[in-house]
N, CA, C and O of each residue as an XYZ file, in Angstrom:
764
protein
N     102.137    -10.436     69.966
C     100.884    -10.091     70.369
C     100.164     -9.234     69.353
O      98.978     -9.399     69.068
N     100.839     -8.437     68.895
C     100.307     -7.595     67.840
C      99.804     -8.498     66.737
O      98.755     -8.220     66.155
N     100.441     -9.461     66.460
C     100.055    -10.387     65.420
C      98.807    -11.101     65.826
O      97.918    -11.304     64.999
N      98.712    -11.479     67.032
C      97.554    -12.190     67.515
C      96.347    -11.272     67.471
O      95.237    -11.708     67.164
N      96.559    -10.019     67.772
C      95.470     -9.049     67.744
C      95.011     -8.875     66.310
O      93.813     -8.837     66.034
N      95.933     -8.774     65.432
C      95.588     -8.600     64.021
C      94.886     -9.844     63.508
O      93.934     -9.745     62.734
N      95.337    -10.987     63.923
C      94.707    -12.231     63.501
C      93.302    -12.310     64.060
O      92.377    -12.718     63.358
N      93.131    -11.928     65.307
C      91.816    -11.962     65.932
C      90.895    -10.953     65.234
O      89.714    -11.217     65.005
N      91.446     -9.839     64.917
C      90.670     -8.822     64.229
C      90.255     -9.322     62.865
O      89.106     -9.124     62.470
N      91.144     -9.960     62.132
C      90.860    -10.507     60.815
C      89.826    -11.610     60.945
O      88.957    -11.735     60.082
N      89.894    -12.412     61.998
C      88.931    -13.489     62.204
C      87.559    -12.903     62.496
O      86.559    -13.436     62.014
N      87.476    -11.835     63.260
C      86.198    -11.177     63.565
C      85.590    -10.609     62.292
O      84.382    -10.707     62.077
N      86.428    -10.015     61.449
C      85.930     -9.446     60.184
C      85.396    -10.561     59.287
O      84.378    -10.390     58.616
N      86.061    -11.661     59.277
C      85.620    -12.789     58.458
C      84.275    -13.296     58.972
O      83.377    -13.594     58.185
N      84.144    -13.390     60.268
C      82.899    -13.875     60.854
C      81.764    -12.901     60.561
O      80.628    -13.312     60.325
N      82.077    -11.620     60.578
C      81.076    -10.599     60.289
C      80.570    -10.745     58.862
O      79.370    -10.683     58.596
N      81.500    -10.937     57.969
C      81.143    -11.074     56.556
C      80.374    -12.361     56.332
O      79.421    -12.374     55.554
N      80.753    -13.425     56.978
C      80.049    -14.706     56.849
C      78.656    -14.576     57.413
O      77.714    -15.134     56.851
N      78.494    -13.855     58.511
C      77.169    -13.653     59.118
C      76.292    -12.811     58.191
O      75.108    -13.094     58.015
N      76.900    -11.752     57.589
C      76.165    -10.921     56.631
C      75.676    -11.764     55.478
O      74.522    -11.686     55.057
N      76.603    -12.583     54.977
C      76.279    -13.429     53.830
C      75.216    -14.439     54.213
O      74.332    -14.704     53.398
N      75.246    -14.991     55.348
C      74.260    -15.969     55.803
C      72.906    -15.294     55.978
O      71.876    -15.881     55.647
N      72.896    -14.078     56.491
C      71.641    -13.335     56.665
C      71.018    -13.026     55.315
O      69.807    -13.154     55.134
N      71.840    -12.623     54.383
C      71.328    -12.291     53.054
C      70.780    -13.528     52.358
O      69.778    -13.434     51.648
N      71.395    -14.659     52.538
C      70.969    -15.881     51.857
C      69.821    -16.580     52.578
O      69.131    -17.382     51.949
N      69.591    -16.335     53.791
C      68.534    -17.000     54.551
C      67.179    -16.407     54.160
O      67.083    -15.203     53.924
N      66.086    -17.268     54.084
C      64.752    -16.753     53.753
C      64.217    -15.921     54.895
O      64.533    -16.157     56.061
N      63.386    -14.923     54.538
C      62.871    -14.071     55.602
C      61.860    -14.836     56.438
O      61.125    -15.667     55.904
N      61.812    -14.592     57.642
C      60.928    -15.278     58.565
C      59.809    -14.308     58.930
O      60.045    -13.202     59.416
N      58.511    -14.790     58.664
C      57.343    -13.962     58.967
C      56.836    -14.414     60.311
O      56.624    -15.598     60.573
N      56.663    -13.472     61.106
C      56.210    -13.769     62.457
C      54.816    -13.188     62.595
O      54.622    -11.993     62.373
N      53.842    -14.010     62.957
C      52.483    -13.544     63.161
C      52.361    -13.034     64.574
O      52.766    -13.652     65.558
N      51.765    -11.849     64.598
C      51.563    -11.237     65.903
C      50.102    -11.439     66.250
O      49.243    -11.017     65.475
N      49.787    -12.030     67.318
C      48.381    -12.249     67.682
C      47.669    -10.925     67.938
O      48.218    -10.010     68.552
N      46.380    -10.845     67.429
C      45.589     -9.628     67.600
C      44.955     -9.679     68.973
O      44.360    -10.667     69.404
N      45.114     -8.610     69.588
C      44.630     -8.557     70.950
C      43.236     -7.930     70.975
O      42.474     -8.228     71.895
N      42.836     -7.024     69.955
C      41.581     -6.281     69.968
C      40.494     -7.106     69.299
O      40.323     -6.987     68.086
N      39.751     -7.934     70.020
C      38.707     -8.801     69.473
C      37.440     -8.016     69.119
O      36.682     -8.422     68.238
N      37.217     -6.910     69.798
C      36.038     -6.087     69.495
C      36.147     -5.514     68.087
O      35.170     -5.504     67.339
N      37.309     -5.049     67.735
C      37.538     -4.488     66.392
C      37.381     -5.587     65.355
O      36.816     -5.348     64.288
N      37.865     -6.778     65.643
C      37.746     -7.912     64.714
C      36.280     -8.253     64.505
O      35.860     -8.522     63.380
N      35.498     -8.243     65.578
C      34.075     -8.560     65.468
C      33.348     -7.511     64.634
O      32.475     -7.853     63.835
N      33.696     -6.239     64.810
C      33.085     -5.174     64.007
C      33.405     -5.367     62.528
O      32.528     -5.266     61.670
N      34.672     -5.647     62.247
C      35.081     -5.846     60.857
C      34.413     -7.087     60.263
O      34.018     -7.085     59.097
N      34.288     -8.146     61.067
C      33.616     -9.355     60.589
C      32.154     -9.060     60.299
O      31.620     -9.511     59.287
N      31.513     -8.318     61.166
C      30.105     -7.943     60.976
C      29.943     -7.076     59.730
O      29.030     -7.281     58.930
N      30.833     -6.114     59.580
C      30.784     -5.225     58.408
C      31.008     -6.026     57.126
O      30.341     -5.796     56.118
N      31.944     -6.958     57.173
C      32.233     -7.819     56.025
C      30.992     -8.632     55.636
O      30.690     -8.781     54.452
N      30.281     -9.151     56.631
C      29.062     -9.939     56.404
C      27.994     -9.069     55.747
O      27.316     -9.498     54.814
N      27.851     -7.825     56.252
C      26.875     -6.903     55.666
C      27.205     -6.619     54.201
O      26.328     -6.620     53.338
N      28.488     -6.377     53.945
C      28.917     -6.095     52.574
C      28.672     -7.299     51.655
O      28.265     -7.142     50.503
N      28.926     -8.497     52.182
C      28.665     -9.709     51.389
C      27.165     -9.844     51.084
O      26.788    -10.226     49.976
N      26.308     -9.527     52.076
C      24.854     -9.574     51.863
C      24.422     -8.552     50.804
O      23.625     -8.855     49.917
N      24.973     -7.321     50.921
C      24.651     -6.282     49.933
C      25.102     -6.704     48.539
O      24.390     -6.509     47.555
N      26.303     -7.287     48.474
C      26.815     -7.756     47.188
C      25.899     -8.816     46.601
O      25.618     -8.806     45.403
N      25.434     -9.727     47.441
C      24.514    -10.769     46.988
C      23.209    -10.150     46.481
O      22.675    -10.564     45.452
N      22.701     -9.149     47.216
C      21.470     -8.454     46.805
C      21.680     -7.751     45.469
O      20.842     -7.843     44.572
N      22.809     -7.048     45.343
C      23.091     -6.356     44.085
C      23.225     -7.329     42.925
O      22.766     -7.045     41.818
N      23.851     -8.476     43.169
C      23.976     -9.489     42.107
C      22.600     -9.988     41.684
O      22.336    -10.162     40.494
N      21.717    -10.220     42.671
C      20.358    -10.687     42.365
C      19.598     -9.626     41.559
O      18.919     -9.937     40.580
N      19.730     -8.361     41.995
C      19.072     -7.275     41.266
C      19.618     -7.160     39.842
O      18.863     -6.958     38.891
N      20.940     -7.293     39.708
C      21.563     -7.219     38.387
C      21.058     -8.357     37.503
O      20.796     -8.156     36.317
N      20.921     -9.557     38.084
C      20.412    -10.700     37.322
C      18.957    -10.466     36.907
O      18.576    -10.760     35.774
N      18.136     -9.929     37.840
C      16.745     -9.620     37.521
C      16.652     -8.576     36.412
O      15.861     -8.712     35.478
N      17.478     -7.527     36.531
C      17.486     -6.479     35.505
C      17.935     -7.028     34.148
O      17.407     -6.641     33.106
N      18.902     -7.921     34.177
C      19.371     -8.530     32.932
C      18.254     -9.352     32.285
O      18.063     -9.299     31.070
N      17.514    -10.114     33.107
C      16.384    -10.892     32.583
C      15.312     -9.976     31.999
O      14.759    -10.242     30.932
N      15.026     -8.871     32.735
C      14.036     -7.914     32.226
C      14.511     -7.278     30.928
O      13.728     -7.061     30.004
N      15.805     -6.982     30.873
C      16.369     -6.400     29.657
C      16.211     -7.368     28.480
O      15.830     -6.954     27.385
N      16.500     -8.641     28.698
C      16.335     -9.640     27.633
C      14.875     -9.725     27.188
O      14.580     -9.816     25.997
N      13.965     -9.695     28.172
C      12.542     -9.754     27.855
C      12.124     -8.524     27.040
O      11.379     -8.640     26.067
N      12.610     -7.349     27.446
C      12.290     -6.115     26.725
C      12.879     -6.131     25.314
O      12.256     -5.639     24.374
N      14.065     -6.690     25.167
C      14.660     -6.788     23.835
C      13.830     -7.696     22.940
O      13.641     -7.409     21.758
N      13.328     -8.809     23.513
C      12.470     -9.701     22.745
C      11.201     -8.971     22.308
O      10.787     -9.061     21.153
N      10.585     -8.240     23.259
C       9.383     -7.464     22.935
C       9.678     -6.426     21.864
O       8.908     -6.240     20.921
N      10.811     -5.756     22.033
C      11.203     -4.725     21.072
C      11.395     -5.329     19.679
O      10.951     -4.761     18.681
N      12.059     -6.486     19.623
C      12.259     -7.158     18.342
C      10.922     -7.549     17.719
O      10.714     -7.389     16.516
N      10.012     -8.067     18.562
C       8.691     -8.462     18.074
C       7.920     -7.248     17.552
O       7.315     -7.294     16.480
N       7.952     -6.155     18.333
C       7.265     -4.929     17.915
C       7.881     -4.361     16.640
O       7.177     -3.863     15.762
N       9.197     -4.443     16.556
C       9.882     -3.964     15.353
C       9.448     -4.774     14.134
O       9.195     -4.219     13.064
N       9.367     -6.086     14.309
C       8.933     -6.952     13.211
C       7.476     -6.633     12.832
O       7.145     -6.531     11.650
N       6.614     -6.477     13.846
C       5.218     -6.144     13.570
C       5.116     -4.784     12.876
O       4.300     -4.605     11.971
N       5.934     -3.841     13.295
C       5.937     -2.516     12.672
C       6.348     -2.617     11.212
O       5.748     -1.977     10.349
N       7.362     -3.414     10.935
C       7.791     -3.597      9.551
C       6.686     -4.234      8.720
O       6.451     -3.836      7.579
N       6.003     -5.234      9.301
C       4.897     -5.869      8.590
C       3.781     -4.868      8.322
O       3.208     -4.834      7.233
N       3.478     -4.047      9.342
C       2.425     -3.036      9.179
C       2.815     -2.012      8.115
O       1.988     -1.607      7.298
N       4.079     -1.601      8.133
C       4.550     -0.654      7.123
C       4.440     -1.260      5.732
O       4.062     -0.579      4.778
N       4.769     -2.535      5.623
C       4.650     -3.228      4.341
C       3.194     -3.241      3.879
O       2.897     -2.979      2.714
N       2.282     -3.554      4.822
C       0.857     -3.556      4.485
C       0.385     -2.161      4.091
O      -0.387     -1.998      3.145
N       0.858     -1.159      4.826
C       0.478      0.221      4.511
C       0.965      0.586      3.113
O       0.239      1.213      2.342
N       2.199      0.194      2.789
C       2.731      0.469      1.450
C       1.902     -0.227      0.384
O       1.605      0.363     -0.655
N       1.521     -1.490      0.635
C       0.694     -2.219     -0.324
C      -0.654     -1.529     -0.494
O      -1.148     -1.373     -1.611
N      -1.244     -1.115      0.635
C      -2.538     -0.421      0.562
C      -2.402      0.912     -0.172
O      -3.286      1.296     -0.938
N      -1.308      1.604      0.060
C      -1.081      2.887     -0.619
C      -0.969      2.666     -2.127
O      -1.539      3.421     -2.914
N      -0.230      1.626     -2.525
C      -0.109      1.312     -3.946
C      -1.467      0.956     -4.530
O      -1.804      1.364     -5.641
N      -2.251      0.183     -3.761
C      -3.581     -0.205     -4.226
C      -4.474      1.028     -4.380
O      -5.225      1.141     -5.348
N      -4.385      1.949     -3.416
C      -5.172      3.180     -3.490
C      -4.773      3.985     -4.724
O      -5.627      4.515     -5.434
N      -3.478      4.069     -4.970
C      -3.007      4.811     -6.150
C      -3.521      4.165     -7.433
O      -3.945      4.859     -8.357
N      -3.483      2.817     -7.487
C      -4.002      2.132     -8.684
C      -5.497      2.376     -8.831
O      -5.990      2.609     -9.935
N      -6.227      2.322     -7.697
C      -7.666      2.557     -7.745
C      -7.975      3.996     -8.166
O      -8.908      4.240     -8.932
N      -7.186      4.939     -7.660
C      -7.392      6.330     -8.060
C      -7.135      6.500     -9.553
O      -7.867      7.214    -10.238
N      -6.085      5.836    -10.057
C      -5.797      5.900    -11.488
C      -6.945      5.282    -12.274
O      -7.383      5.840    -13.281
N      -7.440      4.118    -11.814
C      -8.555      3.464    -12.492
C      -9.800      4.341    -12.445
O     -10.525      4.453    -13.434
N     -10.047      4.966    -11.286
C     -11.198      5.840    -11.146
C     -11.082      7.024    -12.091
O     -12.056      7.411    -12.737
N      -9.897      7.595    -12.169
C      -9.676      8.722    -13.075
C      -9.925      8.297    -14.518
O     -10.567      9.014    -15.286
N      -9.406      7.111    -14.879
C      -9.626      6.603    -16.241
C     -11.110      6.370    -16.496
O     -11.623      6.690    -17.568
N     -11.798      5.805    -15.493
C     -13.232      5.547    -15.661
C     -14.013      6.854    -15.797
O     -14.944      6.951    -16.597
N     -13.625      7.860    -15.005
C     -14.298      9.150    -15.116
C     -14.079      9.756    -16.493
O     -15.001     10.319    -17.084
N     -12.845      9.639    -17.009
C     -12.559     10.152    -18.357
C     -13.404      9.408    -19.396
O     -14.012     10.021    -20.274
N     -13.430      8.069    -19.280
C     -14.222      7.276    -20.215
C     -15.695      7.623    -20.090
O     -16.399      7.707    -21.096
N     -16.172      7.827    -18.857
C     -17.568      8.177    -18.616
C     -17.898      9.517    -19.272
O     -18.954      9.673    -19.885
N     -16.986     10.480    -19.138
C     -17.222     11.782    -19.750
C     -17.257     11.671    -21.269
O     -18.096     12.289    -21.925
N     -16.335     10.874    -21.826
C     -16.332     10.677    -23.286
C     -17.636     10.021    -23.724
O     -18.236     10.426    -24.720
N     -18.078      8.996    -22.970
C     -19.318      8.310    -23.315
C     -20.518      9.248    -23.189
O     -21.438      9.177    -24.004
N     -20.526     10.122    -22.184
C     -21.617     11.090    -22.056
C     -21.657     12.033    -23.243
O     -22.717     12.324    -23.797
N     -20.472     12.506    -23.620
C     -20.418     13.398    -24.776
C     -20.913     12.683    -26.034
O     -21.664     13.242    -26.833
N     -20.469     11.421    -26.188
C     -20.920     10.657    -27.358
C     -22.419     10.428    -27.305
O     -23.100     10.511    -28.326
N     -22.943     10.135    -26.096
C     -24.383      9.890    -25.999
C     -25.165     11.166    -26.274
O     -26.254     11.118    -26.846
N     -24.601     12.333    -25.859
C     -25.266     13.594    -26.173
C     -25.301     13.825    -27.676
O     -26.310     14.269    -28.223
N     -24.181     13.518    -28.341
C     -24.123     13.671    -29.798
C     -25.116     12.721    -30.458
O     -25.850     13.100    -31.370
N     -25.123     11.467    -29.974
C     -26.039     10.469    -30.536
C     -27.486     10.861    -30.249
O     -28.350     10.727    -31.115
N     -27.753     11.346    -29.034
C     -29.117     11.748    -28.670
C     -29.574     12.903    -29.541
O     -30.717     12.930    -29.998
N     -28.683     13.856    -29.772
C     -29.026     14.984    -30.635
C     -29.290     14.495    -32.051
O     -30.244     14.920    -32.703
N     -28.429     13.592    -32.514
C     -28.622     13.036    -33.857
C     -29.912     12.230    -33.901
O     -30.653     12.286    -34.882
N     -30.180     11.475    -32.830
C     -31.431     10.695    -32.782
C     -32.650     11.606    -32.786
O     -33.650     11.317    -33.442
N     -32.558     12.726    -32.037
C     -33.679     13.669    -32.032
C     -33.918     14.218    -33.433
O     -35.055     14.317    -33.895
N     -32.795     14.580    -34.112
C     -32.934     15.092    -35.481
C     -33.546     14.036    -36.389
O     -34.426     14.329    -37.198
N     -33.068     12.802    -36.244
C     -33.602     11.716    -37.075
C     -35.058     11.440    -36.731
O     -35.873     11.175    -37.615
N     -35.386     11.503    -35.424
C     -36.772     11.288    -35.003
C     -37.676     12.341    -35.600
O     -38.771     12.032    -36.069
N     -37.222     13.589    -35.584
C     -38.021     14.677    -36.171
C     -38.183     14.468    -37.672
O     -39.263     14.665    -38.228
N     -37.075     14.059    -38.328
C     -37.156     13.800    -39.768
C     -38.128     12.669    -40.057
O     -38.935     12.740    -40.984
N     -38.030     11.602    -39.225
C     -38.922     10.451    -39.430
C     -40.376     10.875    -39.220
O     -41.259     10.469    -39.975
N     -40.623     11.695    -38.188
C     -41.991     12.154    -37.937
C     -42.504     12.973    -39.114
O     -43.642     12.794    -39.548
N     -41.666     13.873    -39.634
C     -42.082     14.687    -40.786
C     -42.353     13.809    -41.988
O     -43.345     13.976    -42.698
N     -41.422     12.843    -42.204
C     -41.622     11.957    -43.359
C     -42.867     11.101    -43.183
O     -43.610     10.883    -44.140
N     -43.101     10.612    -41.968
C     -44.305      9.803    -41.739
C     -45.571     10.620    -41.963
O     -46.551     10.131    -42.525
N     -45.534     11.900    -41.506
C     -46.726     12.738    -41.754
C     -46.903     13.003    -43.237
O     -48.032     13.025    -43.726
N     -45.797     13.207    -43.974
C     -45.896     13.410    -45.429
C     -46.415     12.156    -46.100
O     -47.244     12.202    -47.009
N     -45.880     10.995    -45.605
C     -46.334      9.717    -46.189
C     -47.817      9.537    -45.943
O     -48.557      9.125    -46.837
N     -48.250      9.842    -44.741
C     -49.678      9.696    -44.419
C     -50.517     10.599    -45.306
O     -51.565     10.190    -45.806
N     -50.055     11.826    -45.499
C     -50.796     12.762    -46.360
C     -50.828     12.235    -47.784
O     -51.871     12.214    -48.437
N     -49.652     11.806    -48.252
C     -49.571     11.307    -49.639
C     -50.395     10.046    -49.821
O     -51.073      9.888    -50.836
N     -50.343      9.144    -48.844
C     -51.137      7.912    -48.967
C     -52.628      8.232    -48.997
O     -53.392      7.622    -49.746
N     -53.035      9.208    -48.163
C     -54.453      9.568    -48.181
C     -54.831     10.205    -49.501
O     -55.931      9.980    -50.006
N     -53.927     11.005    -50.072
C     -54.196     11.603    -51.382
C     -54.241     10.544    -52.469
O     -55.086     10.590    -53.362
N     -53.310      9.573    -52.384
C     -53.299      8.488    -53.380
C     -54.591      7.690    -53.289
O     -55.207      7.365    -54.304
N     -54.990      7.380    -52.074
C     -56.211      6.597    -51.895
C     -57.409      7.393    -52.407
O     -58.317      6.844    -53.032
N     -57.393      8.677    -52.133
C     -58.477      9.529    -52.613
C     -58.491      9.551    -54.125
O     -59.545      9.457    -54.755
N     -57.310      9.675    -54.698
C     -57.225      9.696    -56.158
C     -57.642      8.351    -56.751
O     -58.335      8.310    -57.768
N     -57.233      7.278    -56.136
C     -57.609      5.959    -56.660
C     -59.114      5.750    -56.544
O     -59.769      5.241    -57.454
N     -59.631      6.158    -55.403
C     -61.075      5.965    -55.249
C     -61.859      6.861    -56.204
O     -62.929      6.470    -56.669
N     -61.353      8.040    -56.501
C     -62.033      8.937    -57.437
C     -61.786      8.518    -58.883
O     -62.682      8.669    -59.713
N     -60.643      8.015    -59.203
C     -60.329      7.673    -60.597
C     -60.892      6.321    -60.993
O     -61.102      6.093    -62.184
N     -61.147      5.418    -60.067
C     -61.684      4.102    -60.421
C     -63.089      4.209    -61.002
O     -63.322      3.583    -62.036
N     -64.050      4.946    -60.434
C     -65.373      5.048    -61.076
C     -65.304      5.765    -62.417
O     -66.063      5.453    -63.335
N     -64.400      6.717    -62.525
C     -64.317      7.432    -63.797
C     -63.821      6.523    -64.888
O     -64.291      6.600    -66.023
N     -62.891      5.673    -64.568
C     -62.352      4.748    -65.582
C     -63.421      3.729    -65.937
O     -63.525      3.336    -67.099
N     -64.200      3.300    -64.994
C     -65.234      2.316    -65.260
C     -66.373      2.939    -66.097
O     -66.982      2.260    -66.924
N     -66.645      4.214    -65.877
C     -67.734      4.844    -66.613
C     -67.388      5.016    -68.076
O     -68.218      4.747    -68.944
N     -66.230      5.441    -68.349
C     -65.843      5.639    -69.744
C     -64.831      4.571    -70.083
O     -63.777      4.470    -69.455
N     -65.165      3.764    -71.095
C     -64.314      2.644    -71.415
C     -63.542      2.919    -72.688
O     -63.027      1.974    -73.285
N     -63.440      4.081    -73.111
C     -62.707      4.365    -74.340
C     -61.222      4.277    -74.052
O     -60.764      4.714    -72.996
N     -60.458      3.708    -74.993
C     -59.044      3.512    -74.744
C     -58.294      4.810    -74.508
O     -57.357      4.834    -73.710
N     -58.679      5.894    -75.180
C     -57.943      7.139    -74.984
C     -58.114      7.630    -73.558
O     -57.157      8.077    -72.925
N     -59.305      7.547    -73.071
C     -59.589      8.034    -71.741
C     -58.895      7.139    -70.713
O     -58.346      7.609    -69.717
N     -58.937      5.846    -70.989
C     -58.306      4.926    -70.062
C     -56.834      5.236    -69.960
O     -56.254      5.210    -68.874
N     -56.228      5.531    -71.107
C     -54.801      5.841    -71.107
C     -54.534      7.121    -70.337
O     -53.580      7.183    -69.561
N     -55.351      8.138    -70.534
C     -55.108      9.388    -69.824
C     -55.318      9.205    -68.338
O     -54.569      9.770    -67.541
N     -56.334      8.417    -67.931
C     -56.573      8.227    -66.511
C     -55.422      7.467    -65.880
O     -54.939      7.805    -64.799
N     -55.004      6.447    -66.576
C     -53.881      5.669    -66.051
C     -52.640      6.532    -66.010
O     -51.863      6.451    -65.059
N     -52.438      7.355    -67.022
C     -51.275      8.230    -67.071
C     -51.335      9.254    -65.944
O     -50.318      9.578    -65.331
N     -52.553      9.764    -65.677
C     -52.667     10.731    -64.591
C     -52.280     10.082    -63.262
O     -51.561     10.677    -62.460
N     -52.763      8.856    -63.037
C     -52.429      8.167    -61.807
C     -50.934      7.871    -61.767
O     -50.294      8.049    -60.731
N     -50.365      7.413    -62.906
C     -48.932      7.103    -62.953
C     -48.092      8.347    -62.704
O     -47.114      8.324    -61.957
N     -48.508      9.447    -63.362
C     -47.738     10.674    -63.177
C     -47.870     11.189    -61.754
O     -46.928     11.747    -61.192
N     -49.051     10.996    -61.177
C     -49.244     11.395    -59.798
C     -48.345     10.561    -58.886
O     -47.705     11.089    -57.976
N     -48.305      9.266    -59.141
C     -47.449      8.412    -58.323
C     -45.986      8.776    -58.510
O     -45.221      8.730    -57.546
N     -45.572      9.136    -59.717
C     -44.189      9.555    -59.982
C     -43.866     10.840    -59.264
O     -42.773     10.995    -58.718
N     -44.814     11.772    -59.259
C     -44.606     13.039    -58.558
C     -44.506     12.814    -57.061
O     -43.651     13.381    -56.381
N     -45.398     11.977    -56.569
C     -45.348     11.674    -55.136
C     -44.067     10.928    -54.778
O     -43.527     11.090    -53.684
N     -43.592     10.119    -55.701
C     -42.372      9.346    -55.456
C     -41.165     10.238    -55.281
O     -40.217      9.866    -54.589
N     -41.183     11.433    -55.906
C     -40.058     12.352    -55.734
C     -40.004     12.872    -54.301
O     -38.924     13.099    -53.754
N     -41.174     13.058    -53.699
C     -41.204     13.543    -52.322
C     -40.852     12.447    -51.322
O     -40.320     12.715    -50.245
N     -41.160     11.201    -51.704
C     -40.855     10.083    -50.802
C     -40.079      9.075    -51.594
O     -40.597      8.536    -52.571
N     -38.830      8.793    -51.202
C     -37.960      7.921    -51.987
C     -38.082      6.485    -51.585
O     -37.160      5.718    -51.865
N     -39.150      6.054    -50.947
C     -39.363      4.663    -50.592
C     -40.408      4.051    -51.499
O     -40.797      4.647    -52.503
N     -40.858      2.873    -51.149
C     -41.906      2.239    -51.937
C     -43.246      2.737    -51.461
O     -43.416      3.079    -50.291
N     -44.216      2.777    -52.392
C     -45.563      3.233    -52.023
C     -46.274      2.148    -51.284
O     -46.162      0.965    -51.607
N     -47.025      2.577    -50.262
C     -47.816      1.624    -49.508
C     -49.241      1.760    -50.028
O     -49.877      2.801    -49.857
N     -49.732      0.715    -50.655
C     -51.101      0.776    -51.194
C     -51.982     -0.117    -50.353
O     -51.564     -1.168    -49.867
N     -53.237      0.341    -50.194
C     -54.149     -0.469    -49.406
C     -55.167     -1.089    -50.292
O     -56.037     -1.818    -49.816
């Protein structure tokens, strides 16, 4: 009997181990428990719907903002390009102004030089004009004296026809013309 008890005990232990092993090797079984609180489920379903609506609204707003952002970036790029073009034009105008200022400065310098030269020339012209006036008055005086001498010496030469007298009269006129010629270094104007 003792043996039978030991055998039965050994058989029970074997069955226990086989059951343990079978439990460990068997897949777990998930049992769904039915929800009894339908009011709570309805609240959660309603809340879920609200959240889905809000999410949809936020997505739409995000899409609108993204479109506006793209539009603003395009505007910004366009304005940036226009600004660069304007800056380029401003730089060109600045360079042109600098060239014009340089040209103006050069023209003013040339104008001042020309004024100084014209003042020198005008002064020289005034001196020459005064000299010419003096010489013309001397010429007029000398021509009137020559004419007076010719008119006075012609009857005298005609009255006395002696060769000696003719020579002296001609010599007087010649010497007079030579003397007058020293004062005026041009040709005599005879009438």
